[in-house]
BALO-875855 format. One record per residue (C-alpha): residue number from 1; residue in three letters; chain; x, y, z. Coordinates in steps of 0.05 Angstrom, whole numbers. Example, Ala and Ser with C-alpha at 12.3 -4.5 7.8 and 13.67 -1.06 7.14 Angstrom:
! BALO-875855
+-----+------+-------+--------+--------+--------+
!  nr ! rest ! kette !     c1 !     c2 !     c3 !
+-----+------+-------+--------+--------+--------+
!   1 !  ala !     A !    246 !    -90 !    156 !
!   2 !  ser !     A !    273 !    -21 !    143 !
+-----+------+-------+--------+--------+--------+
This chain:
! BALO-875855
+-----+------+-------+--------+--------+--------+
!  nr ! rest ! kette !     c1 !     c2 !     c3 !
+-----+------+-------+--------+--------+--------+
!   1 !  met !     A !   -202 !   -266 !   -192 !
!   2 !  tyr !     A !   -217 !   -206 !   -169 !
!   3 !  val !     A !   -171 !   -189 !    -95 !
!   4 !  ile !     A !   -213 !   -122 !    -78 !
!   5 !  thr !     A !   -292 !   -125 !    -95 !
!   6 !  ala !     A !   -328 !    -64 !    -65 !
!   7 !  lys !     A !   -399 !    -46 !    -73 !
!   8 !  asn !     A !   -446 !     14 !    -66 !
!   9 !  val !     A !   -399 !     36 !     -9 !
!  10 !  ser !     A !   -425 !     99 !     26 !
!  11 !  lys !     A !   -379 !    137 !     87 !
!  12 !  lys !     A !   -397 !    193 !    127 !
!  13 !  tyr !     A !   -366 !    233 !    180 !
!  14 !  ile !     A !   -385 !    290 !    225 !
!  15 !  thr !     A !   -348 !    355 !    237 !
!  16 !  gly !     A !   -389 !    391 !    294 !
!  17 !  asn !     A !   -455 !    391 !    274 !
!  18 !  gln !     A !   -448 !    385 !    200 !
!  19 !  lys !     A !   -450 !    314 !    169 !
!  20 !  asn !     A !   -403 !    302 !    109 !
!  21 !  val !     A !   -411 !    248 !     53 !
!  22 !  leu !     A !   -346 !    232 !     28 !
!  23 !  phe !     A !   -369 !    162 !    -14 !
!  24 !  lys !     A !   -432 !    151 !    -35 !
!  25 !  asp !     A !   -449 !     88 !    -78 !
!  26 !  leu !     A !   -375 !     82 !    -94 !
!  27 !  ser !     A !   -358 !     19 !   -121 !
!  28 !  leu !     A !   -294 !    -19 !   -140 !
!  29 !  gln !     A !   -258 !    -74 !   -168 !
!  30 !  val !     A !   -191 !    -97 !   -173 !
!  31 !  his !     A !   -157 !   -160 !   -200 !
!  32 !  glu !     A !   -103 !   -203 !   -170 !
!  33 !  gly !     A !    -35 !   -175 !   -194 !
!  34 !  glu !     A !    -58 !   -109 !   -216 !
!  35 !  ile !     A !    -32 !    -41 !   -204 !
!  36 !  val !     A !    -71 !     11 !   -197 !
!  37 !  phe !     A !    -62 !     91 !   -184 !
!  38 !  ile !     A !   -114 !    135 !   -146 !
!  39 !  ser !     A !   -109 !    205 !   -145 !
!  40 !  gly !     A !   -151 !    256 !   -124 !
!  41 !  his !     A !   -148 !    331 !    -89 !
!  42 !  tyr !     A !   -130 !    335 !    -12 !
!  43 !  gly !     A !   -196 !    320 !     23 !
!  44 !  ser !     A !   -225 !    276 !    -29 !
!  45 !  gly !     A !   -213 !    210 !     13 !
!  46 !  arg !     A !   -162 !    174 !    -18 !
!  47 !  thr !     A !   -125 !    151 !     56 !
!  48 !  thr !     A !   -200 !    136 !     77 !
!  49 !  leu !     A !   -209 !     91 !     19 !
!  50 !  leu !     A !   -151 !     54 !     38 !
!  51 !  lys !     A !   -169 !     44 !    108 !
!  52 !  met !     A !   -241 !     17 !     91 !
!  53 !  ile !     A !   -198 !    -31 !     38 !
!  54 !  ala !     A !   -153 !    -50 !    102 !
!  55 !  ala !     A !   -212 !    -60 !    148 !
!  56 !  met !     A !   -183 !     -2 !    191 !
!  57 !  thr !     A !   -245 !     39 !    182 !
!  58 !  pro !     A !   -319 !     11 !    164 !
!  59 !  pro !     A !   -364 !     37 !    101 !
!  60 !  asn !     A !   -430 !     66 !    130 !
!  61 !  his !     A !   -466 !     29 !     80 !
!  62 !  gly !     A !   -446 !    -14 !     24 !
!  63 !  thr !     A !   -393 !    -76 !     22 !
!  64 !  ile !     A !   -324 !    -85 !     20 !
!  65 !  glu !     A !   -288 !   -158 !      0 !
!  66 !  val !     A !   -220 !   -161 !      3 !
!  67 !  leu !     A !   -181 !   -237 !    -24 !
!  68 !  gly !     A !   -255 !   -265 !    -18 !
!  69 !  lys !     A !   -272 !   -241 !     60 !
!  70 !  asn !     A !   -318 !   -195 !     74 !
!  71 !  leu !     A !   -288 !   -148 !    113 !
!  72 !  leu !     A !   -346 !   -142 !    164 !
!  73 !  ala !     A !   -352 !   -212 !    175 !
!  74 !  ile !     A !   -283 !   -217 !    197 !
!  75 !  glu !     A !   -273 !   -223 !    275 !
!  76 !  lys !     A !   -197 !   -212 !    290 !
!  77 !  arg !     A !   -185 !   -156 !    231 !
!  78 !  thr !     A !   -118 !   -128 !    259 !
!  79 !  asp !     A !    -88 !   -201 !    261 !
!  80 !  trp !     A !   -123 !   -215 !    189 !
!  81 !  arg !     A !    -92 !   -147 !    159 !
!  82 !  leu !     A !    -24 !   -164 !    183 !
!  83 !  arg !     A !    -19 !   -227 !    150 !
!  84 !  his !     A !    -52 !   -205 !     83 !
!  85 !  ile !     A !    -39 !   -139 !     66 !
!  86 !  gly !     A !     21 !    -91 !     76 !
!  87 !  phe !     A !     -3 !    -19 !     89 !
!  88 !  leu !     A !     54 !     45 !     83 !
!  89 !  thr !     A !     46 !    122 !     86 !
!  90 !  ser !     A !     96 !    176 !     74 !
!  91 !  glu !     A !    120 !    155 !    144 !
!  92 !  asp !     A !    178 !    106 !    148 !
!  93 !  cys !     A !    157 !     80 !    216 !
!  94 !  leu !     A !    232 !     55 !    229 !
!  95 !  ile !     A !    261 !     35 !    299 !
!  96 !  pro !     A !    327 !     86 !    311 !
!  97 !  tyr !     A !    369 !     40 !    347 !
!  98 !  leu !     A !    357 !    -22 !    301 !
!  99 !  asn !     A !    404 !    -27 !    239 !
! 100 !  val !     A !    371 !    -43 !    169 !
! 101 !  lys !     A !    388 !   -124 !    173 !
! 102 !  gln !     A !    351 !   -123 !    247 !
! 103 !  his !     A !    290 !    -97 !    216 !
! 104 !  leu !     A !    285 !   -145 !    163 !
! 105 !  leu !     A !    298 !   -199 !    219 !
! 106 !  met !     A !    262 !   -172 !    275 !
! 107 !  gly !     A !    231 !   -232 !    316 !
! 108 !  gln !     A !    277 !   -282 !    278 !
! 109 !  asp !     A !    322 !   -321 !    327 !
! 110 !  glu !     A !    388 !   -341 !    300 !
! 111 !  asp !     A !    381 !   -411 !    324 !
! 112 !  asp !     A !    314 !   -422 !    291 !
! 113 !  pro !     A !    326 !   -477 !    235 !
! 114 !  asp !     A !    295 !   -430 !    187 !
! 115 !  tyr !     A !    342 !   -368 !    205 !
! 116 !  asp !     A !    376 !   -376 !    136 !
! 117 !  leu !     A !    325 !   -380 !     95 !
! 118 !  phe !     A !    296 !   -311 !    121 !
! 119 !  asn !     A !    369 !   -280 !    122 !
! 120 !  asp !     A !    367 !   -306 !     48 !
! 121 !  glu !     A !    296 !   -275 !     35 !
! 122 !  ala !     A !    314 !   -211 !     59 !
! 123 !  gln !     A !    375 !   -207 !     31 !
! 124 !  tyr !     A !    340 !   -218 !    -36 !
! 125 !  ile !     A !    290 !   -163 !    -24 !
! 126 !  leu !     A !    339 !   -117 !     -6 !
! 127 !  thr !     A !    368 !   -131 !    -72 !
! 128 !  met !     A !    312 !   -117 !   -110 !
! 129 !  leu !     A !    299 !    -51 !    -78 !
! 130 !  gly !     A !    369 !    -29 !    -88 !
! 131 !  ile !     A !    399 !    -30 !    -20 !
! 132 !  asp !     A !    465 !    -45 !    -24 !
! 133 !  glu !     A !    500 !    -99 !     23 !
! 134 !  his !     A !    544 !    -41 !     51 !
! 135 !  lys !     A !    486 !     -7 !     83 !
! 136 !  leu !     A !    464 !    -75 !    119 !
! 137 !  thr !     A !    496 !    -51 !    183 !
! 138 !  gln !     A !    467 !     28 !    180 !
! 139 !  tyr !     A !    422 !     60 !    228 !
! 140 !  pro !     A !    360 !    100 !    206 !
! 141 !  glu !     A !    391 !    164 !    221 !
! 142 !  asn !     A !    445 !    153 !    171 !
! 143 !  leu !     A !    400 !    139 !    118 !
! 144 !  thr !     A !    366 !    180 !     66 !
! 145 !  lys !     A !    295 !    187 !     62 !
! 146 !  leu !     A !    296 !    142 !      0 !
! 147 !  asp !     A !    332 !     86 !     33 !
! 148 !  arg !     A !    285 !     96 !     98 !
! 149 !  ile !     A !    214 !     85 !     56 !
! 150 !  lys !     A !    251 !     26 !     18 !
! 151 !  ile !     A !    276 !    -11 !     77 !
! 152 !  thr !     A !    198 !      3 !    109 !
! 153 !  ile !     A !    174 !    -35 !     46 !
! 154 !  ala !     A !    214 !    -84 !     47 !
! 155 !  arg !     A !    208 !    -96 !    131 !
! 156 !  ile !     A !    128 !   -101 !     93 !
! 157 !  leu !     A !    144 !   -152 !     39 !
! 158 !  met !     A !    177 !   -198 !     91 !
! 159 !  ser !     A !    112 !   -223 !    112 !
! 160 !  asn !     A !     90 !   -235 !     42 !
! 161 !  pro !     A !     32 !   -198 !     34 !
! 162 !  arg !     A !    -25 !   -204 !    -25 !
! 163 !  leu !     A !    -39 !   -142 !    -27 !
! 164 !  leu !     A !      0 !    -72 !    -16 !
! 165 !  leu !     A !    -30 !    -13 !     -2 !
! 166 !  leu !     A !     16 !     49 !     -4 !
! 167 !  asp !     A !    -10 !    125 !     10 !
! 168 !  glu !     A !     30 !    183 !    -11 !
! 169 !  phe !     A !     86 !    142 !      4 !
! 170 !  thr !     A !    132 !    187 !    -40 !
! 171 !  val !     A !    121 !    252 !    -11 !
! 172 !  gly !     A !    184 !    295 !      3 !
! 173 !  met !     A !    228 !    258 !    -49 !
! 174 !  asn !     A !    246 !    290 !   -117 !
! 175 !  asp !     A !    225 !    269 !   -191 !
! 176 !  glu !     A !    292 !    216 !   -192 !
! 177 !  glu !     A !    286 !    192 !   -136 !
! 178 !  gln !     A !    200 !    176 !   -142 !
! 179 !  tyr !     A !    222 !    133 !   -207 !
! 180 !  glu !     A !    281 !    101 !   -175 !
! 181 !  leu !     A !    231 !     73 !   -118 !
! 182 !  tyr !     A !    169 !     59 !   -171 !
! 183 !  ser !     A !    215 !     16 !   -221 !
! 184 !  leu !     A !    248 !    -23 !   -171 !
! 185 !  leu !     A !    184 !    -39 !   -121 !
! 186 !  val !     A !    135 !    -50 !   -189 !
! 187 !  asp !     A !    192 !    -99 !   -214 !
! 188 !  tyr !     A !    187 !   -135 !   -152 !
! 189 !  val !     A !    106 !   -134 !   -145 !
! 190 !  arg !     A !    106 !   -157 !   -215 !
! 191 !  arg !     A !    153 !   -218 !   -206 !
! 192 !  gln !     A !    109 !   -243 !   -141 !
! 193 !  his !     A !     46 !   -224 !   -168 !
! 194 !  ile !     A !     27 !   -175 !   -107 !
! 195 !  thr !     A !    -28 !   -128 !   -121 !
! 196 !  leu !     A !    -10 !    -57 !   -112 !
! 197 !  ile !     A !    -54 !      4 !   -101 !
! 198 !  val !     A !    -17 !     72 !    -97 !
! 199 !  thr !     A !    -50 !    142 !    -75 !
! 200 !  gly !     A !    -31 !    214 !    -92 !
! 201 !  glu !     A !    -50 !    276 !   -118 !
! 202 !  ser !     A !    -34 !    263 !   -186 !
! 203 !  asp !     A !     18 !    222 !   -223 !
! 204 !  ser !     A !     48 !    205 !   -300 !
! 205 !  gly !     A !     10 !    132 !   -302 !
! 206 !  gln !     A !     83 !    109 !   -331 !
! 207 !  phe !     A !     78 !     51 !   -282 !
! 208 !  tyr !     A !      2 !     23 !   -271 !
! 209 !  asp !     A !    -33 !    -17 !   -302 !
! 210 !  arg !     A !    -97 !     34 !   -288 !
! 211 !  met !     A !   -107 !     95 !   -254 !
! 212 !  leu !     A !   -172 !    117 !   -222 !
! 213 !  lys !     A !   -192 !    183 !   -195 !
! 214 !  leu !     A !   -232 !    201 !   -140 !
! 215 !  val !     A !   -291 !    264 !   -152 !
! 216 !  asp !     A !   -346 !    291 !   -113 !
! 217 !  gly !     A !   -341 !    210 !    -77 !
! 218 !  lys !     A !   -344 !    179 !   -134 !
! 219 !  leu !     A !   -287 !    133 !   -179 !
! 220 !  ile !     A !   -270 !    155 !   -249 !
! 221 !  glu !     A !   -225 !    109 !   -290 !
! 222 !  ile !     A !   -174 !    149 !   -332 !
! 223 !  gly !     A !   -166 !    130 !   -400 !
! 224 !  glu !     A !   -121 !    153 !   -455 !
! 225 !  glu !     A !   -183 !    191 !   -484 !
! 226 !  lys !     A !   -246 !    175 !   -445 !
! 227 !  gln !     A !   -266 !    181 !   -366 !
! 228 !  lys !     A !   -323 !    132 !   -342 !
! 229 !  ile !     A !   -349 !    131 !   -272 !
! 230 !  leu !     A !   -343 !     63 !   -245 !
! 231 !  his !     A !   -414 !     37 !   -215 !
+-----+------+-------+--------+--------+--------+
């Protein structure tokens, strides 16, 4: 099953009096549970591509289907996205006055019969992402950049997304921190069979099923000894 199917997608934008073509006849298919990395230089359209997949901005031409739905046919796209897709940039988006546990259990009433289930789920996700129990009562200002991103991801995972889109989310981390985060996250999404797409300028590829690169408005599949343009 394909979680994402994009066919002949074009995207243009205007700066001043100039029309710029970002994508032209771009196509992409991503299988359920697949982990894909998309690279490309600054301005190549990585963020725009993820936003189109997340139904945050439409293509000018072509079609994009996500989870079997044509995105242009979805009426309440924001509600649909919140139910099915997790989207994250390099910003942690944490609330300063909430501690770690409160972030994950936001909106849950302790008197709710299902509260213990949500609490157990939060504990499980935090453990899988390497967050120690003693950090549950800490606030964002006392956490490292790595831990803040982990908590943000954990909050997203509490909504049980089927598709996770991470846009340059390791910016500002050193190699050791990136390796730790990728290792823990990939282990979790494989266990949960979540489809994961990550963007960045470059990556070693050791955690991914497939690596693609945006070049001149096209997606090129990167193999060990070959490159092919996706049609």
